[in-house]
N, C-alpha and C positions, 0 to 999 in steps of 0.2 A: 258199591260203596267206594268213596274216595279216601276217607280216613275215619279212624275212631281214636279220639283223644280223651284222656282223663282230665279232670279239673282239679288242680292243686289248690290247697289253702282255702277250702270252704270248710271251716272247722266243725260246723254242725251238719255238713253234708246236705243231702236231700235237695238236689237241683230240681226246682219245680217250674221254672220258666226261663226262657231266653228271648232276647230281642236284639236286632242290629239297629242301633239308634245313632244317627249322625256320626258314622264312621267308627263306631266302637260297639263291641259286643257287651251286653249287660245280662246279668242273671240274678235270680232270686232263689231263696231257700224257704221252704214252708216251716222250717224250724227257727227262723231268724226274723224278728221284727225290727231289728236295729239297723240293718245294712241292706243295700243292694251291692252287687259285685260287678266291677269291670272285669271282663274276661279277655285277657291279653293272649292272643294265640302265639304259641311257640312251635318249634318243629315237631314236637311229639306230645304236647300237652297244652292246656290252657292254664294260665296263671290268674287266679282270682284275687282281685285287689278290692279291699273294702271301700265303699262309699257310704258314709253315715247318712241315714235318713234324718230329715229335720223333725222337730217335735210333731207328733201326730195328735190331732185333736181327739179328745175322748168322745166316744160315741154318745154318751148320755148328756153331752153339753150342746147337742145340735137341735134341740127342740122337739116338740111333739110331732112335727111333720116328718121327722126322720124315721125310716122304717127298719132300722137295723135290729137284728135279733141279738140276744146275749151270746157272746162268744162260747163256742163249744170246742174244746181242745183235748188232745192227748197229753198225757204227762210228758214233759220234756219238749213239747212242740211249741212253736211260736203262738202267742195268743191270737194273732190275727191270721195265721195260716195262709200266707200269700202263695197263690197257686198259678198266677199268670202275670206277665209283664208285656206291655206294648207301649209304643211312643207315637207322638204325632209329629208333624213337620216342623213345629216350633220347639221341639225338644222336651215337651212335657211327657211324663211317664204316667201310666195307669196300671195299678196293681189290684188284682182281685183278691179279696179276703174271703176265703171259704167259710170261716167260722162265723162271720157276720153277714154274709151275702151282700157285701158292699164293695165299692171301688174307691181306692185312694188315688188322688191325683197329686203327683210330685212335680213342681214347676220351679221356674226361676233358678235354673242351674242347681237343682237338688236342694234349694234353700227353703222351700215352702211346701207344706202338705195340707191338703183339704179333702174331705170326703165329698164325692159327687152327690148331689141331691137327686136320688133316684125316685121314680114314681111311687106314690103312696100305695098304689094297688099292685106293685110288682110281686111282692111275696105272696099276696092273696091269689093272684092269677096263676103263679107258678104252682102253688100247693093245690089249687083247684084242678090243675092238670096232672096231679100226682108227682110233681117235681119237688125237690128240696125237703123230702119227708124223712130222711134218714141221716143219722150222725155220720160225718165225714163222707158225705155223698152229695155235696151241694155244688156251688159254682166252682168249676175247675179250670175254665178257660175263658179267654176274652179276645175278641177281634174288633177292630175299629176301621171305618173307612178313612180316606185321606183327609177329609174335611172335618172329621169328628162330628158328623151329623147323624151317624148311625153307629150303634155298637151291638155286638152279638155276645151274649153270655151262654156258655154251655154248662148244663147240669150234668154231673158225672155219671150217676147210675141209679137204678132202683127207684124211679125210672130215669133214663137219660133224656136230655132234651135240649132244645135250642130256643133262645128268646131273643127277639129283636126289639131294641129300644131306639126311638127316633127323637131327634131334637126339634121341637116346635116352639118358636118364640123364645128361644134360649132356655127351654125347659125340656127335660127328658120325659117322654110320654110312652106309656104302655097301653096301646090300643090294639086288641087282638094280637098281642105280642108273642104269645107262645106259638112258635112255628112248628115245633115237633115235641112230642112226648111219647116215649115207647119203652116198654119193659119186655125185652126179648132175651132169651137164653140161647147161648151158643157154646160149642165146645172150644176150649182153648187149643192152641196148636198141639199136634201129636207129640212133639218134642217136649212139651210142657205138661203132658199127662192126659190130654183130651178130656179135661173136666168140664162139666156143664156150669157155666158162670154167666152172670148178666153182662150184656153188651154195655160199653161205656164210651164216654168221651173224656179225653184228658187235656186237650187244648184245641184252639181254633186259630185260623189266620185268614185275613181278607186280602185277596189278590185279584186284580183285573176284573172286578165286578163279581167274583165268585167267593164262596165261603169254603175253606178247606178245614176239615176236622181230623184230628189225630184220634184214632180209634184203637185203644191200647190192647184190648183182649185179642183182637184179630190182627194186630201188628200191621196196620194199614193207614194210609192217608186217603181221605175221600174228598172229592169235589162235590159241592152241593149248590143248588140255586140259592142265592143270598136272600131272596124275597120270601121263599116258602120252605126252604131247607130240603127240597126234594133231592134225593141222591142221584148223581149223574155218573160218576166213575170213581173207582178206587185203585190204588196202587199198594201192593204189599211189600213189606221189607222183612218179612219173617225169615226168608232164606238167608239174608245177609247177616242177621244178628243171632240166629239160633242154630244154623247148620253146623257151625263149629262149636263143639262142646265147651270150649273155653269161654265163650261169650255168655253162657247160661249161668243162672244163679241157683245151683242146687236143685231142689225139688219145688222151687217157686212156681206156682201155677198161673199167676197173673202176669200180664205184660207190665213193663216198667217205664215205657215211654211217656214222658210228662210234658215235654216242651217242643214247640214247632215254630220254625221260621223258614220261609222259602223265597226265592226270586226266580227270574227267568231260567236260570241255568242249574240251580242246585237247591237242595233242601237240607236243613239241619234239624236233627232230632236229639233232644236231651233226655238222658236216662236218670231217673231217680232210683238209686240202688237201695234206698231205705236202710242204710247202714248194713247192708248184706255184702258178703264177699262173693265175687264171681269165682267160677271154678278154677280160673288161673291165678287166683289170689288177689286180683284187683279189688280195691275197696273204695275207690273214689267214684264220684259221679262221672258219667261218660257223655260226650257229645259226638254223635255220628254225623257224617257229612256224605250225602249221596248226590249223584248226578240226577238232574231232572229227566223225566221220560224223553225219549228221542223225539217224539212228536210234540213235546211241550205239555204244559199243564192244562191247556184249554181245548185240546183236540178231542 
């Protein structure tokens, strides 16, 4: 670990996604539909500065070809439940809405918002593969390639899965798009009680032709084949964030890593504390920064 820094001034907390976009850190909260946040790094913390989202089109105004489901939300949670944020080389942002299983594109310097028109068969194919069948266990992460011709959606749990959409003739296509669907139980780390819980995904990141998944229960980052989601290698961060009792959240059994971003040299992992206090009294979301493996991410 290089550093662990709390995030100041996210009034609703729940850091659910981070991305480094055009020389600035950006973050989102799954409890906030009105803002994204510029995360300005200081010596011992990140300062969250609000950036207002433009008006967001209503889902029911987009016609019969639009495949959104009715939003499902917790009391006090943002209606759209944004869970991931990525950007393209032109500066447009892409936000995943877990409650609707849709992707919001924010462009033109944060001044315009539109829902991507996803394939009509996406939800059908996902549910046929036993994905997206449980409340609050739907699309949790998003990764895109550099040209925005491919995007990967990760379904959180019960079952967890990976879906690949490709752009053909300027339209997103779901053809044999479910790369992975699995419902597996594993024990949480010993320091979190060794409880049997479902494996999950909480974010994804595309880097150098590979797909990296954030696997929350097992406190690890895994590299996968981006074409078929086959597992290639994993790196654990359990010892770094759990070995010191002060970094733990009482008797909480689940992991809380929600956000992932990496480059050649380092990786950043965002913690959604879900309004819980850490054992040392810290109540703000946390961003951990780690060195990359000595042999690199592709070895």
